[in-house]
C-alpha distance (Angstrom), angle and dihedral (degrees) to the residues before:
residue distance angle dihedral
M1 . . .
L2 3.83 . .
K3 3.73 124.1 .
T4 3.86 135.5 178.6
N5 3.67 132.1 -150.8
D6 3.85 89.2 -104.9
K7 3.80 95.3 102.0
N8 3.86 88.9 -52.8
K9 3.72 93.1 -65.7
T10 3.81 111.2 -173.5
V11 3.79 119.9 -125.3
K12 3.71 129.7 -174.4
P13 3.86 121.3 -104.4
V14 3.85 116.2 -118.7
L15 3.79 106.9 -96.6
N16 3.83 104.4 164.8
P17 3.85 108.0 36.1
A18 3.81 119.5 -169.4
L19 3.83 107.6 -111.3
E20 3.86 95.9 -164.1
Q21 3.86 92.1 57.4
E22 3.87 88.3 51.9
K23 3.77 92.4 52.6
T24 3.82 92.3 57.0
D25 3.70 97.6 49.4
K26 3.78 117.3 97.3
K27 3.74 90.4 -150.1
S28 3.80 97.2 56.3
R29 3.74 117.9 131.8
P30 3.83 117.8 -120.3
I31 3.81 122.4 -118.5
L32 3.73 107.1 -97.3
K33 3.76 110.8 -118.5
L34 3.75 99.4 176.1
L35 3.81 126.9 54.9
I36 3.75 133.6 -162.8
I37 3.76 117.1 -118.1
G38 3.78 99.7 -160.1
L39 3.78 139.0 10.6
A40 3.80 132.5 -153.4
L41 3.73 116.3 -173.2
F42 3.79 105.9 -169.1
G43 3.80 117.0 122.5
S44 3.82 110.9 -48.2
T45 3.80 93.3 -27.2
L46 3.81 118.5 127.9
I47 3.81 125.0 -168.1
A48 3.71 126.1 -157.1
N49 3.80 122.7 171.4
G50 3.77 89.0 -22.7
A51 3.81 93.6 -53.5
I52 3.87 117.8 122.1
K53 3.75 127.6 -134.4
S54 3.79 122.3 177.8
S55 3.76 136.6 156.9
N56 3.86 89.8 -98.2
S57 3.81 98.2 39.0
K58 3.77 130.3 93.6
Q59 3.76 93.0 -171.1
P60 3.87 110.1 124.4
Q61 3.81 120.0 -118.0
A62 3.80 120.3 -125.0
A63 3.73 117.4 -114.8
A64 3.78 115.8 -112.6
P65 3.90 121.1 -125.5
V66 3.75 124.9 -93.4
L67 3.74 111.7 -95.9
P68 3.89 110.6 -111.4
R69 3.78 114.0 -117.6
S70 3.80 90.6 -121.8
T71 3.79 89.8 63.7
A72 3.86 98.9 37.4
P73 3.79 111.4 135.2
T74 3.77 118.1 -104.4
I75 3.79 113.9 -115.1
Q76 3.77 111.1 -112.0
P77 3.80 134.4 -155.8
Y78 3.78 111.2 -80.6
N79 3.84 95.2 -137.1
I80 3.87 95.9 67.8
P81 3.85 103.5 118.6
N82 3.82 121.5 -110.9
P83 3.80 122.3 -112.6
E84 3.84 116.8 -98.0
R85 3.80 107.7 172.4
L86 3.78 137.2 21.1
N87 3.76 119.4 -150.3
I88 3.81 127.7 -175.5
P89 3.85 105.2 174.6
S90 3.78 96.0 -169.5
L91 3.85 90.7 59.3
N92 3.79 98.9 35.2
I93 3.78 90.2 -119.2
D94 3.87 117.1 155.9
A95 3.77 111.4 163.8
G96 3.72 141.5 162.6
F97 3.80 123.7 -127.8
E98 3.77 134.9 -116.0
Q99 3.74 122.5 -166.6
L100 3.74 115.6 -117.4
A101 3.80 128.5 -161.5
L102 3.80 133.8 167.0
G103 3.78 117.8 -63.0
A104 3.80 130.8 -161.5
K105 3.77 115.9 -30.4
H106 3.83 88.7 11.2
G107 3.83 94.6 -70.5
I108 3.76 113.6 151.9
E109 3.78 114.4 -111.6
V110 3.81 120.4 -121.6
P111 3.92 128.1 -145.3
V112 3.76 117.1 -76.0
E113 3.74 91.3 -143.8
S114 3.80 118.6 62.2
M115 3.83 92.8 -143.9
A116 3.81 95.1 47.8
V117 3.81 128.0 79.8
G118 3.72 127.4 -137.1
W119 3.85 130.2 -133.4
F120 3.85 115.3 -149.8
I121 3.83 101.7 -127.6
Y122 3.80 95.3 -155.9
G123 3.86 90.8 60.4
A124 3.84 126.3 67.3
K125 3.75 121.8 -61.6
P126 3.81 114.6 -117.2
G127 3.79 106.9 -82.1
E128 3.80 94.7 24.1
V129 3.83 124.2 111.3
G130 3.78 106.5 -92.4
T131 3.79 134.7 39.7
A132 3.79 122.9 -43.4
V133 3.78 106.5 -156.2
I134 3.83 118.3 -153.8
V135 3.75 124.9 -179.7
G136 3.87 132.0 -169.9
H137 3.74 139.8 175.8
L138 3.79 121.7 -98.3
D139 3.75 92.1 -153.8
S140 3.78 145.0 -25.2
A141 3.78 139.8 -152.6
K142 3.76 86.5 -82.0
G143 3.83 95.9 54.3
P144 3.77 137.6 -96.1
A145 3.82 116.7 10.8
V146 3.76 136.3 -154.4
F147 3.89 96.4 -70.1
A148 3.84 96.1 38.9
D149 3.79 89.8 120.0
L150 3.84 100.0 34.3
H151 3.79 90.2 110.7
K152 3.85 87.9 66.9
I153 3.81 94.3 62.4
T154 3.78 115.1 116.4
L155 3.78 135.4 -148.6
G156 3.76 111.5 -84.9
S157 3.72 94.7 27.7
E158 3.77 116.7 139.0
I159 3.79 125.5 -118.9
S160 3.84 114.7 -164.4
I161 3.74 126.1 -166.3
E162 3.77 120.7 -167.9
R163 3.82 113.0 -150.5
S164 3.79 132.2 -151.7
N165 3.79 93.7 -98.3
G166 3.82 92.6 55.8
S167 3.86 95.4 -102.3
V168 3.72 120.8 131.8
V169 3.79 125.3 -140.8
V170 3.85 116.3 -156.7
Y171 3.80 124.2 -159.6
T172 3.74 130.2 -175.2
V173 3.85 121.1 -137.2
E174 3.89 109.0 -117.0
R175 3.82 101.5 169.5
V176 3.79 141.8 6.1
E177 3.74 120.4 -162.7
K178 3.82 142.5 161.3
F179 3.83 121.2 -134.6
S180 3.74 128.3 -172.7
Q181 3.85 116.2 -113.5
D182 3.75 89.6 -112.7
N183 3.86 94.0 52.0
F184 3.75 102.9 48.1
P185 3.84 111.3 166.1
T186 3.81 97.1 -126.5
A187 3.84 95.9 170.6
E188 3.77 94.8 47.4
V189 3.82 92.1 51.0
Y190 3.81 103.2 38.0
G191 3.80 102.4 20.3
Q192 3.81 122.1 117.0
L193 3.76 117.1 -93.8
P194 3.86 128.8 -173.2
Y195 3.89 92.7 -132.4
P196 3.83 136.1 43.4
A197 3.82 110.2 -80.0
I198 3.78 136.6 171.6
R199 3.75 135.9 -147.4
L200 3.81 122.4 -165.1
I201 3.82 114.0 -165.6
T202 3.76 134.8 -171.9
C203 3.81 140.4 143.5
S204 3.79 125.4 -74.0
G205 3.81 141.1 167.4
S206 3.81 125.3 40.7
Y207 3.77 125.2 -19.4
N208 3.84 117.8 -125.7
K209 3.80 108.4 -153.5
K210 3.76 94.0 -166.2
A211 3.90 93.2 53.2
A212 3.79 91.1 34.3
R213 3.82 90.9 -135.0
Y214 3.78 142.9 103.4
S215 3.84 118.7 -116.0
D216 3.76 96.4 -125.8
N217 3.79 149.6 28.3
L218 3.77 123.8 -131.3
I219 3.78 113.3 -147.0
V220 3.84 128.1 -170.5
F221 3.78 114.8 -157.5
G222 3.80 118.6 -156.0
R223 3.79 140.7 162.7
I224 3.86 131.7 -154.9
K225 3.75 113.6 -80.5
């Protein structure tokens, strides 16, 4: 469900974007050809296919697999607004957005600020057809971070995203599941969908100090209301 600040007027999500218009726009986002297998969101650590990359580590990061053509993201209209704030009323989460791309060795970046969330710019924008991928830290050296309570979210909970034009996209939680870092559900997170969907991702499980990583990822699956 999409709303605007004009008395919460409901507007329809974009379901059939014009491909030719996207091709002509200089700001269009490329089709993502590489996907990340695993994510670890503690401090500056990045996880890809079980390999670790941090600001103080020289360990190489594993390359992610090529996206199959059958699951390649659909190109969307360039003029859909960017996300600005994430709100989960049931968890008292109200956070600003950072934009995340692919870092060195095709590892997905993580938010700089522990209390901010990050939107993966090569996925769908909130409200678009496809999957909007949002990641956040579980904790930091200073204590609990933005997604510290994400494990408490329940089925049917609402996830609202305010966009740059003042409109609000509302998703409903359909599923919450934990996956090991070595068994990240790439297709379920990044695969093409015929409707607007969302994935919230953070760390979970036990923390291994030697490896500087958590054992699992917690993923919240939702679809537009």
